[in-house]
C-alpha positions as CSV (number, residue, x, y, z in Angstrom):
1,M,40.1,-36.7,14.3
2,I,37.9,-34.2,12.6
3,H,39.7,-32.3,9.7
4,S,40.3,-28.7,10.7
5,T,38.6,-27.5,7.4
6,A,35.7,-29.7,7.7
7,I,32.9,-27.4,8.7
8,Q,30.0,-26.2,6.5
9,N,28.5,-22.7,6.0
10,L,25.4,-23.1,7.9
11,L,22.5,-20.6,6.8
12,L,19.2,-21.9,8.0
13,R,17.2,-18.9,7.9
14,R,13.9,-19.4,5.9
15,I,13.3,-17.7,2.6
16,R,9.9,-16.1,3.3
17,L,7.1,-15.7,0.7
18,H,4.7,-12.7,1.2
19,G,1.5,-12.1,-0.8
20,V,0.2,-14.7,-3.3
21,L,3.2,-14.6,-5.6
22,L,6.6,-16.5,-5.4
23,A,8.4,-13.2,-6.2
24,A,9.7,-12.3,-2.7
25,A,12.4,-10.5,-1.0
26,L,15.2,-13.1,-0.5
27,A,15.9,-13.0,3.1
28,I,18.6,-15.4,3.7
29,S,17.0,-18.2,5.7
30,A,18.4,-20.3,8.1
31,C,19.5,-22.1,7.6
32,G,14.0,-18.6,20.2
33,G,4.5,-19.6,35.3
34,G,5.5,-22.1,32.7
35,G,3.2,-24.8,31.6
36,S,3.8,-28.4,32.8
37,A,3.6,-31.5,30.8
38,S,0.2,-33.4,31.1
39,S,0.0,-37.1,31.5
40,D,-0.7,-37.3,27.9
41,T,2.8,-36.2,26.9
42,A,4.9,-38.2,29.3
43,T,8.3,-38.5,28.0
44,A,9.1,-42.0,26.9
45,P,12.7,-43.3,26.8
46,S,14.5,-42.0,23.9
47,N,15.7,-44.1,21.0
48,A,16.9,-41.3,18.7
49,T,20.3,-41.2,17.2
50,N,23.1,-39.3,18.9
51,S,21.6,-39.9,22.2
52,S,25.0,-40.8,23.7
53,D,26.2,-37.3,22.7
54,T,23.8,-35.5,25.3
55,A,26.2,-33.6,27.3
56,A,25.7,-32.4,31.0
57,S,24.6,-28.9,31.0
58,P,23.2,-26.6,33.7
59,A,19.7,-27.8,34.8
60,P,16.7,-25.6,33.7
61,S,15.6,-23.3,36.6
62,A,11.9,-23.2,35.6
63,A,9.2,-25.0,33.5
64,N,9.7,-22.3,30.8
65,V,13.7,-22.7,30.5
66,V,15.4,-25.5,28.5
67,A,19.2,-26.1,28.6
68,V,21.1,-25.3,25.3
69,S,24.6,-26.8,24.5
70,I,27.1,-25.9,21.9
71,R,29.6,-28.8,21.5
72,Q,31.0,-31.3,19.3
73,L,28.9,-34.3,18.6
74,E,30.7,-37.4,19.5
75,S,28.9,-39.4,16.7
76,N,30.1,-36.9,14.2
77,T,33.9,-37.5,13.4
78,N,33.9,-35.8,9.9
79,T,32.5,-32.4,10.4
80,L,33.2,-29.8,13.1
81,T,29.7,-29.1,14.6
82,A,30.7,-25.6,15.5
83,N,28.3,-22.8,16.6
84,T,25.4,-25.2,16.7
85,P,22.9,-24.5,19.6
86,Y,21.3,-27.9,20.6
87,V,18.2,-28.5,22.7
88,S,16.2,-31.7,23.5
89,V,12.5,-31.8,22.0
90,T,9.9,-34.4,22.9
91,V,7.1,-35.4,20.4
92,C,4.1,-37.4,21.1
93,A,1.4,-39.0,19.0
94,P,-1.8,-36.8,19.6
95,G,-3.9,-38.1,22.3
96,T,-1.5,-40.7,23.5
97,T,1.5,-41.3,25.8
98,T,3.6,-42.7,22.8
99,C,6.3,-40.2,22.9
100,Q,10.0,-39.8,22.2
101,T,12.7,-37.2,23.2
102,I,14.9,-36.2,20.4
103,P,18.3,-34.8,21.5
104,D,20.5,-32.3,19.5
105,V,17.9,-30.4,17.8
106,L,19.2,-26.9,16.4
107,V,17.7,-23.8,17.8
108,D,17.1,-21.5,14.9
109,T,15.7,-18.0,15.3
110,G,15.5,-17.6,11.6
111,S,12.7,-20.2,10.8
112,A,9.4,-21.1,12.1
113,G,8.3,-24.7,12.9
114,L,9.6,-28.1,14.1
115,R,11.5,-30.3,11.6
116,L,12.7,-33.6,12.5
117,F,14.8,-36.1,10.5
118,S,13.0,-39.3,10.0
119,K,16.3,-41.1,10.9
120,A,16.2,-39.5,14.5
121,L,12.7,-41.2,15.2
122,N,12.3,-44.8,16.3
123,A,10.2,-47.2,14.3
124,T,7.2,-46.7,16.7
125,M,7.2,-42.9,16.6
126,A,7.9,-42.8,12.7
127,T,4.3,-44.5,12.3
128,A,2.6,-43.1,15.3
129,L,2.5,-39.4,14.0
130,P,-0.4,-39.1,11.8
131,G,0.0,-37.5,8.4
132,I,-2.0,-34.4,7.1
133,A,-4.5,-35.0,4.3
134,S,-4.1,-32.9,1.3
135,G,-6.4,-33.5,-1.8
136,S,-6.3,-37.2,-2.6
137,G,-3.0,-37.7,-0.8
138,Q,-0.8,-36.5,2.0
139,L,0.6,-33.2,2.6
140,A,4.4,-32.8,2.1
141,A,6.8,-29.7,2.3
142,C,9.8,-28.4,0.4
143,A,11.3,-25.9,2.9
144,Q,13.4,-23.5,1.3
145,F,16.5,-22.2,3.0
146,A,19.6,-20.1,1.9
147,S,21.6,-23.3,2.3
148,G,19.3,-25.6,0.4
149,Y,16.0,-27.3,0.9
150,A,14.4,-29.9,3.2
151,W,12.1,-32.4,1.7
152,G,9.6,-34.3,4.0
153,S,6.1,-35.2,5.0
154,M,3.8,-33.0,7.3
155,R,2.8,-34.7,10.3
156,Q,0.8,-34.0,13.6
157,A,2.3,-34.2,17.0
158,T,2.1,-32.7,20.5
159,V,5.5,-31.0,21.2
160,Q,7.1,-30.5,24.6
161,I,10.2,-28.4,25.1
162,G,11.4,-28.4,28.7
163,G,8.2,-27.9,30.8
164,E,6.1,-26.2,28.3
165,T,3.8,-28.2,25.9
166,T,1.8,-27.2,23.0
167,S,-2.0,-27.1,23.9
168,A,-2.9,-29.3,21.0
169,A,-1.1,-31.3,18.4
170,I,0.6,-29.0,15.7
171,P,2.0,-29.8,12.1
172,I,5.7,-30.6,12.0
173,Q,7.9,-31.6,9.1
174,L,9.5,-35.1,9.0
175,M,12.4,-34.5,6.8
176,D,13.7,-37.3,4.6
177,D,10.5,-39.4,5.0
178,A,11.1,-42.7,3.0
179,A,7.3,-43.1,2.6
180,L,7.3,-40.2,0.3
181,P,8.2,-40.1,-3.4
182,Q,11.5,-38.2,-4.4
183,A,11.2,-34.5,-4.2
184,P,9.7,-33.1,-7.4
185,S,11.9,-31.0,-9.7
186,S,10.1,-27.8,-8.7
187,C,11.6,-28.4,-5.2
188,T,15.1,-29.4,-6.0
189,S,15.6,-27.0,-8.7
190,Q,15.3,-23.9,-6.3
191,G,19.0,-24.7,-5.5
192,G,21.3,-25.4,-2.6
193,V,22.0,-28.7,-1.1
194,D,19.5,-31.5,0.0
195,F,19.4,-31.4,3.8
196,A,18.7,-35.1,3.9
197,T,22.4,-35.8,2.8
198,S,24.4,-32.7,4.0
199,F,22.8,-31.8,7.4
200,Y,21.8,-35.1,9.1
201,G,24.6,-35.8,11.6
202,I,25.1,-32.1,12.3
203,A,21.8,-32.1,14.1
204,N,18.5,-34.4,14.5
205,G,16.3,-31.6,13.4
206,I,15.5,-28.0,13.6
207,L,13.4,-26.1,16.0
208,G,12.2,-22.9,14.2
209,V,11.4,-20.1,16.9
210,S,11.5,-17.0,14.6
211,N,9.2,-14.0,14.8
212,F,6.8,-15.8,12.5
213,K,4.1,-18.0,13.6
214,Y,3.6,-20.1,10.4
215,D,6.1,-21.6,8.2
216,C,5.0,-19.8,5.0
217,G,1.8,-17.9,5.8
218,R,-0.7,-16.4,3.6
219,A,1.3,-16.9,0.2
220,C,1.1,-20.7,0.7
221,A,-2.7,-20.6,1.8
222,T,-3.9,-18.9,-1.4
223,S,-1.2,-20.1,-4.1
224,A,-0.2,-23.6,-5.1
225,N,2.7,-22.2,-7.0
226,T,5.1,-21.2,-4.1
227,G,7.1,-24.5,-4.6
228,V,6.6,-25.1,-0.8
229,Y,3.7,-27.4,-0.3
230,Y,2.7,-30.5,-2.2
231,S,0.0,-33.2,-2.2
232,C,1.5,-36.6,-2.6
233,T,0.4,-40.2,-3.2
234,S,2.5,-43.1,-2.9
235,T,3.9,-42.4,-6.5
236,S,3.8,-38.6,-7.3
237,C,3.4,-35.2,-5.9
238,T,1.5,-32.2,-7.1
239,A,1.9,-28.5,-5.9
240,S,-0.6,-27.7,-3.4
241,T,-2.0,-24.9,-1.3
242,A,-1.8,-25.5,2.5
243,A,-4.2,-23.7,4.9
244,L,-2.5,-22.1,7.9
245,V,-3.7,-25.0,10.1
246,Q,-1.8,-27.3,8.0
247,Q,1.4,-25.4,7.9
248,G,4.4,-26.0,10.0
249,L,3.8,-23.9,13.2
250,N,6.2,-22.2,15.6
251,P,5.8,-24.3,18.6
252,V,6.1,-21.3,21.0
253,A,3.0,-19.8,19.4
254,A,1.0,-22.9,20.4
255,F,2.1,-23.1,24.0
256,A,-0.8,-22.5,26.6
257,V,1.3,-19.8,28.5
258,D,4.6,-18.0,27.8
259,N,3.6,-18.1,24.0
260,N,4.6,-14.5,22.9
261,G,8.3,-15.3,22.0
262,S,11.5,-16.8,23.4
263,I,15.0,-15.7,24.6
264,L,18.2,-17.2,23.7
265,A,20.9,-16.5,26.2
266,L,24.6,-17.7,25.8
267,P,27.7,-17.0,27.9
268,S,30.7,-15.1,26.6
269,V,33.5,-17.3,25.3
270,P,37.2,-16.0,24.7
271,L,38.1,-14.2,21.6
272,P,39.0,-14.9,19.0
273,N,39.5,-18.7,19.1
274,G,36.7,-19.6,21.5
275,A,36.1,-22.5,23.7
276,P,35.6,-26.4,23.3
277,T,31.9,-26.1,24.6
278,A,29.3,-23.4,25.8
279,Y,26.0,-23.8,27.7
280,G,23.1,-21.4,27.8
281,T,19.3,-21.3,28.0
282,L,16.3,-21.0,25.8
283,T,13.6,-19.2,27.9
284,F,10.0,-19.1,26.6
285,G,7.8,-16.0,27.1
286,I,8.8,-12.4,27.1
287,N,7.8,-10.2,30.0
288,T,5.4,-12.9,31.2
289,Q,7.4,-14.0,34.2
290,S,10.3,-12.7,36.4
291,N,12.7,-14.8,34.7
292,N,11.9,-13.6,31.2
293,A,11.6,-9.9,32.1
294,T,13.6,-7.6,29.5
295,G,14.1,-4.6,31.7
296,S,15.6,-1.7,29.8
297,A,16.6,-3.7,26.8
298,S,15.9,-1.9,23.3
299,L,13.2,-3.1,21.0
300,Y,14.0,-3.5,17.4
301,P,10.9,-4.0,15.0
302,L,11.4,-6.2,12.1
303,D,10.0,-5.8,8.6
304,Q,7.7,-8.2,6.8
305,Q,10.7,-10.4,5.8
306,G,11.8,-10.6,9.4
307,N,14.7,-8.1,8.7
308,L,15.8,-5.0,10.2
309,S,18.0,-2.0,9.4
310,M,21.6,-1.8,10.8
311,K,24.7,0.3,10.3
312,L,28.1,-1.6,10.4
313,T,31.5,-0.1,11.2
314,L,34.7,-1.7,10.4
315,N,37.8,-0.5,12.1
316,G,36.4,3.1,12.5
317,S,35.1,3.1,9.0
318,S,31.3,3.3,8.7
319,T,29.1,1.8,6.0
320,T,25.9,2.9,4.5
321,T,22.7,1.6,6.4
322,L,22.1,-2.1,5.3
323,S,19.4,-4.6,5.8
324,G,20.0,-7.6,7.8
325,F,19.1,-9.9,10.6
326,V,20.2,-11.7,13.8
327,D,19.9,-15.5,13.5
328,S,21.0,-18.4,15.6
329,G,20.6,-20.9,12.8
330,S,23.7,-19.4,11.0
331,N,27.1,-20.6,12.4
332,G,28.9,-17.3,11.7
333,Y,28.8,-13.7,10.6
334,Y,27.9,-13.7,7.0
335,L,28.6,-10.2,5.4
336,S,30.6,-8.3,2.5
337,L,33.9,-7.2,3.6
338,T,36.1,-5.7,0.9
339,G,39.8,-6.8,0.8
340,V,39.6,-9.5,3.5
341,P,41.1,-12.8,2.5
342,T,39.0,-15.9,2.5
343,C,39.9,-19.5,2.9
344,A,38.2,-22.8,3.8
345,T,35.0,-22.5,1.6
346,S,34.6,-18.7,1.9
347,F,35.3,-18.1,5.6
348,Y,37.2,-15.1,6.3
349,C,40.9,-15.7,7.3
350,P,42.4,-12.0,8.0
351,S,46.0,-12.1,9.1
352,S,44.9,-10.5,12.2
353,P,41.5,-10.1,13.9
354,L,39.1,-7.4,12.4
355,N,37.0,-5.3,14.8
356,L,33.4,-4.3,13.9
357,T,30.5,-2.7,15.5
358,A,26.8,-3.0,14.6
359,S,24.0,-0.7,15.5
360,L,20.4,-1.8,14.9
361,Q,17.9,0.7,13.8
362,L,14.9,1.6,16.0
363,A,11.4,2.5,14.8
364,N,12.3,6.2,15.4
365,Q,15.1,5.9,13.0
366,T,17.8,6.5,15.7
367,Y,20.3,3.8,16.4
368,G,20.8,1.6,19.5
369,L,24.0,1.3,21.3
370,A,26.8,0.0,18.9
371,Q,27.5,-3.7,19.7
372,S,31.1,-4.8,19.0
373,F,32.1,-8.0,17.5
374,M,35.2,-9.6,15.9
375,I,36.0,-11.4,12.6
376,G,39.1,-13.9,13.1
377,N,41.0,-16.2,11.1
378,A,38.7,-19.2,10.3
379,Q,41.6,-21.6,9.8
380,N,43.2,-20.8,13.2
381,M,39.9,-21.2,14.8
382,F,39.2,-24.7,13.1
383,A,42.6,-25.9,13.9
384,T,41.5,-25.7,17.8
385,Q,38.5,-28.0,17.1
386,N,36.5,-25.9,19.4
387,A,32.9,-26.0,19.0
388,A,32.2,-22.4,20.4
389,L,33.8,-20.0,17.8
390,P,32.9,-16.4,18.5
391,A,34.8,-14.8,15.7
392,L,33.7,-17.1,12.9
393,G,32.7,-15.2,9.7
394,G,32.2,-15.7,6.1
395,T,31.1,-14.0,2.7
396,A,27.7,-12.9,2.5
397,A,25.3,-15.5,0.8
398,I,23.0,-12.7,-0.7
399,G,24.8,-9.4,-1.5
400,G,23.6,-6.4,0.6
401,L,22.2,-8.4,3.5
402,V,24.2,-8.8,6.9
403,D,23.8,-11.9,8.8
404,L,24.6,-11.7,12.4
405,G,24.7,-15.4,13.1
406,L,25.1,-17.5,16.3
407,P,28.5,-15.9,17.4
408,F,26.5,-12.7,17.8
409,F,24.6,-14.3,20.8
410,Y,27.7,-15.1,22.8
411,G,27.6,-12.8,26.0
412,R,24.0,-11.7,25.1
413,S,20.4,-12.6,25.9
414,I,18.5,-12.0,22.8
415,A,14.7,-12.1,22.7
416,T,12.6,-13.0,19.5
417,G,9.1,-11.6,19.6
418,L,6.4,-13.2,17.7
419,E,4.4,-11.3,15.1
420,G,1.1,-9.9,16.3
421,T,2.2,-9.7,20.1
422,N,3.5,-6.2,20.5
423,A,1.5,-3.2,18.8
424,S,4.5,-1.2,18.3
425,A,6.1,-4.2,16.2
426,P,3.4,-5.8,14.2
427,N,5.9,-8.1,12.4
428,G,7.6,-9.1,15.5
429,Y,10.9,-7.9,17.1
430,L,14.2,-8.5,18.7
431,M,15.0,-7.2,22.1
432,Y,18.5,-7.1,23.9
């Protein structure tokens, strides 16, 4: 039986680097007719770990829709895998039918790019995905998240999600690749936990479908001192630049169609203690088909760090305008609440549920319709062993930033628009 307190704060939103210097705004980083699969990307039988955990969920209604499940993984008997949205992803060696479907990959609207644990790949796939040359060696990455870092090699793969397939092979990260030397100190010294030891078992990988197209962008293309990319031989690694074509790429941006963003839709679950499971959808494209039309939803432009302005109100008392983000890769609401007791590794445990509202700021400086949400007692929620916890909240990882995590998605359809796809929101946007 899972211990009721055995749940980790999950903050997968990527720390973005802008410009040529490492000094950057610390946005907490976690940590979205359809195209059909070609004969080159036929799905092979999966030998991934956790395959027995794949739960029955509603069948996708179209090629651009993939089922999302939130549930307790049967293979994980030590950690409550709460508020973790899972999809299946198929990867293929470029130009071949050597493919594998990887279940239980976390959908993260706060990072860009596909990252898979090497342990989730069978022996054939682990060797079939070609590396990316860098200097006299192979390219590796140290992805920096608020929760920690993910060390691994950069590989080339064709990626299929539901009925959508990348039009060519794209760079993905193979985390905890045994063929690499140990992560250099310039990677590990950035703080946080090593995902190879702390995150595997919670998910088989991370599907980053944020507003950004590239994992790092211009900073890593022009400077080797970002702490993100490295050129590695069999014995050592040296800090390196990485051209945009070498960097982790948001798979949505590489789809032949429906490639301007994604929509994560989850059902409502009972407040405050939730439900054992929840099933939703991840739909690719925004206003490209009848099944991804946004209608009268409000558009919220994001800044260069992927953040937006919002105003919070707690039990009728309004706060000042803050910077924040909406992020499916965070498993709770993470924000600073004065006088609210905490328990179980900094989760909030108020004696009675707290009612809050959040208004997201529009480009014209007015505020959208206030959205209500609740912070409940984490200890009581964990005791239910439910996987869908709509009132889970904890203290902010970085002061002054509001993180509206996965619970904010329950009962909502939230679109994440890619940078450069909307003239009124050049850095990308949210829409709901």
